[in-house]
C-alpha positions in Angstrom: 0.0 0.0 0.0 1.3 3.4 -0.9 2.7 5.5 2.0 3.6 8.9 0.4 5.2 11.7 2.4 4.7 15.5 2.6 6.3 18.4 4.5 4.2 19.2 7.5 4.6 22.3 9.7 2.1 21.8 12.4 -0.4 19.3 13.8 -3.0 21.2 15.8 -5.0 19.0 18.1 -8.2 19.9 19.8 -9.3 22.5 17.2 -12.9 23.6 17.2 -12.9 25.2 13.7 -12.7 24.2 10.0 -15.0 21.3 9.8 -17.1 20.9 13.0 -16.6 19.1 16.3 -13.2 18.5 17.9 -10.6 18.2 15.1 -7.0 17.7 14.4 -5.8 20.2 11.8 -2.8 19.2 9.6 -0.9 22.0 7.9 1.0 21.1 4.8 3.9 23.2 3.6 3.7 24.9 0.2 1.5 27.3 -1.7 1.9 28.7 -5.3 -0.2 31.8 -4.4 0.9 35.0 -2.6 -2.0 36.6 -0.7 -0.6 39.6 1.1 -2.8 38.8 4.1 -1.7 35.2 4.4 -1.7 34.2 8.1 0.6 31.2 7.5 3.8 32.5 5.8 5.7 29.5 7.2 3.7 27.4 4.7 4.4 29.3 1.5 7.6 27.4 0.6 7.4 23.6 0.1 10.8 23.2 1.7 11.7 23.1 5.4 12.8 26.5 6.7 14.0 28.0 10.0 12.1 30.7 11.9 14.2 33.0 14.0 13.1 35.3 16.9 15.9 37.8 17.6 14.4 38.8 20.9 15.2 35.3 22.3 18.8 35.2 20.8 21.6 35.3 23.4 24.3 35.7 20.7 26.0 32.5 21.6 27.0 31.6 18.0 28.7 33.2 15.0 26.7 35.0 12.4 28.2 35.3 8.9 28.2 38.9 7.6 24.7 39.8 6.4 23.2 36.5 7.4 19.8 36.3 9.1 20.7 33.1 11.0 23.7 31.9 13.0 25.3 28.5 12.4 23.7 26.7 15.4 21.2 24.0 14.3 17.6 24.9 15.6 17.6 21.7 17.7 20.6 22.9 19.7 19.6 26.5 20.1 19.7 27.0 24.0 17.0 29.8 24.0 14.8 28.3 21.3 15.2 31.4 19.2 15.3 29.2 16.1 12.7 26.7 15.2 12.7 24.3 12.2 9.5 24.8 10.2 8.5 21.6 8.4 9.3 18.0 8.7 8.7 15.1 6.4 5.8 12.9 7.5 4.4 9.8 5.9 0.7 9.1 5.7 1.0 6.1 8.1 3.0 8.1 10.6 0.6 11.0 10.6 -2.5 8.8 10.8 -1.1 7.1 13.9 -1.0 10.6 15.5 -4.6 11.4 14.3 -5.9 8.2 15.9 -4.8 9.1 19.4 -7.8 11.4 19.5 -10.3 9.1 17.9 -12.6 9.0 20.9 -12.9 12.8 20.9 -13.8 12.8 17.2 -16.4 10.2 17.7 -18.0 11.9 20.7 -18.0 15.4 19.1 -18.7 14.6 15.5 -15.2 15.9 14.6 -12.3 14.5 12.6 -9.3 15.6 10.7 -8.8 18.8 8.5 -6.0 19.3 6.1 -4.9 22.8 5.4 -1.8 24.7 4.3 -0.4 26.5 2.5 -2.3 24.9 -0.3 -2.8 21.2 0.4 -3.4 20.4 -3.2 0.3 21.0 -3.9 0.7 17.5 -2.4 -2.1 15.6 -4.4 -0.8 12.0 -4.0 -0.2 12.5 -0.3 -3.6 14.2 0.2 -5.6 11.6 -1.6 -3.8 8.7 0.2 -4.2 10.4 3.6 -7.9 11.1 3.2 -8.5 7.6 1.9 -6.8 6.2 5.0 -8.7 8.5 7.3 -12.0 7.2 5.8 -10.9 3.6 6.3 -10.4 4.6 10.0 -14.0 6.0 10.0 -12.8 9.6 10.6 -14.7 12.6 9.3 -12.5 14.5 6.8 -12.3 18.1 5.7 -10.1 20.0 3.3 -9.4 23.8 3.4 -8.3 24.9 -0.1 -8.4 27.4 -2.8 -9.3 24.6 -5.2 -7.5 26.7 -7.8 -4.9 24.1 -9.1 -5.5 22.0 -12.1 -6.6 18.5 -11.1 -6.8 15.4 -13.2 -10.2 13.6 -13.3 -8.7 10.7 -11.4 -7.3 12.8 -8.6 -10.5 14.8 -8.2 -12.6 11.7 -8.2 -10.4 10.1 -5.6 -10.7 13.2 -3.4 -14.4 13.4 -3.9 -14.8 9.8 -2.5 -12.9 10.5 0.7 -13.5 14.2 1.7 -16.6 14.9 3.6 -16.3 18.7 3.9 -14.7 21.1 1.3 -13.9 24.6 2.6 -13.3 26.6 -0.6 -12.0 30.1 -0.8 -13.6 32.9 -2.7 -11.3 35.9 -2.7 -10.8 38.3 -5.6 -13.6 37.6 -8.2 -12.1 39.4 -11.2 -9.7 37.0 -12.8 -7.2 39.6 -14.1 -7.0 41.4 -10.8 -6.7 38.1 -8.9 -3.9 36.9 -11.1 -2.1 40.2 -10.7 -2.5 40.6 -6.9 -2.3 37.0 -5.6 -1.5 34.8 -8.6 -4.7 32.8 -8.5 -7.1 32.1 -11.4 -10.6 31.8 -9.9 -11.8 30.2 -13.2 -9.7 27.1 -12.3 -11.5 26.9 -9.0 -14.9 27.3 -10.6 -14.3 24.6 -13.2 -13.1 22.2 -10.4 -16.2 22.9 -8.5 -18.4 22.2 -11.5 -16.6 18.8 -12.0 -17.0 18.1 -8.3 -20.7 18.8 -8.4 -21.0 16.3 -11.3 -19.2 13.7 -9.2 -21.2 14.2 -6.0 -24.6 15.2 -7.3 -26.4 18.4 -6.6 -27.6 17.7 -3.0 -24.4 16.2 -1.7 -22.4 19.0 -3.4 -24.5 21.7 -1.7 -24.3 19.9 1.7 -20.6 19.2 1.6 -19.0 22.2 0.0 -18.7 25.5 1.9 -17.8 28.8 0.3 -15.5 30.9 2.4 -15.1 34.6 1.8 -12.1 36.3 3.5 -12.9 40.0 3.7 -9.7 41.9 3.4 -9.6 45.7 3.1 -8.5 46.9 -0.3 -8.6 43.4 -1.8 -11.9 41.6 -1.3 -14.1 44.1 0.6 -15.4 46.2 -2.3 -19.2 45.9 -2.8 -18.7 44.9 -6.4 -16.3 42.1 -5.5 -18.6 40.8 -2.8 -21.6 40.9 -5.2 -19.6 39.0 -7.9 -18.5 36.3 -5.4 -22.0 35.8 -4.1 -23.4 35.6 -7.6 -20.8 32.9 -8.5 -21.5 31.0 -5.3 -25.2 30.9 -6.1 -24.6 30.0 -9.8 -22.4 27.1 -8.8 -25.1 25.6 -6.6 -23.6 26.2 -3.2 -25.8 27.0 -0.2 -23.5 28.0 2.6 -21.0 30.8 2.8 -18.7 31.7 5.7 -17.7 35.3 6.0 -14.3 35.7 7.5 -13.2 39.2 8.6 -9.6 40.2 8.2 -7.4 39.8 11.3 -3.7 40.3 12.2 -3.2 36.9 13.9 -0.3 35.9 11.5 1.5 39.2 11.4 4.1 38.3 14.0 5.3 35.3 11.9 6.7 37.3 9.0 9.8 38.7 10.7 10.7 35.3 12.1 10.5 33.8 8.6 12.5 36.6 7.0 9.5 37.8 4.9 8.1 41.2 4.4 4.6 41.9 5.7 2.7 44.7 3.9 -0.5 44.6 5.8 0.7 45.8 9.2 -1.1 49.1 9.0 -4.4 47.6 7.9 -6.9 47.6 10.7 -8.6 44.4 11.7 -12.3 44.2 10.8 -14.9 44.0 13.6 -18.0 41.9 13.2 -20.1 45.0 12.5 -17.8 45.9 9.6 -18.9 42.8 7.7 -22.5 42.5 8.8 -23.7 44.0 5.5 -22.0 41.1 3.7 -23.8 38.5 5.8 -27.0 40.3 5.1 -26.3 40.4 1.3 -25.6 36.7 1.3 -28.8 35.9 3.2 -30.7 38.0 0.7 -29.4 35.7 -2.0 -30.9 32.7 -0.1 -27.5 31.5 1.2 -26.8 30.2 4.7 -24.4 33.0 5.7 -22.2 32.4 8.8 -19.9 35.0 10.4 -16.6 33.4 11.2 -18.0 30.1 9.9 -19.9 29.5 13.2 
């Protein structure tokens, strides 16, 4: 039996989001898109990296001129100023960890959620992991842009084993989306149409959730919101989660040696996006603030 590997940055146990019930969220490393508001910059590259917090550094090792990091391996850093982000995990190894909490999943109606980055950058691993999870009778969810080309075989395999699809709707205009984040929403929409054909209309509407991150200057314009809602309805979806912009990932950028351009953008309060929830409800959608 195949036991593929992927680079994993985090296994978050006892999560209450992204799929329902008590969950374990697995974060795969790697994403081809570059959303300026990304809250997981440690997952952009597919390769393992090292995060560094200068405030914890005691200067015990030598830094090469101009280098961000010293020559001490993260595992030997006495103050934990350095952390290795990403390790190779196999499907079987990871599933053994998932099953430690099987009793919690069963009692709460939870399960496992795979996120990223963009988990679809690891299609073989993802398909095998989800198939194994279903064999273990676990509920499965995938958080994704769904904006990568997928073969018919891969999409059909995923459709058989993923119970909940959490699919992003960000910048509706294709040209602007490609320019600002590198994502073609037309690929997502075509994948969703193919997924609907595989699942059937009722199962598709019940198992696929549209998620709209509302980001000032990028996705919060009334015309963008209206276009996304029209697409969601046209595709046959019934539920949309409205996710206001936050700054929870801002502190990670310095430690990863990446620039963060959204630091001066204010977080959105629930009342700032209430009109979007109302607009979705007027379209006949089940609109949920924060996905709750």
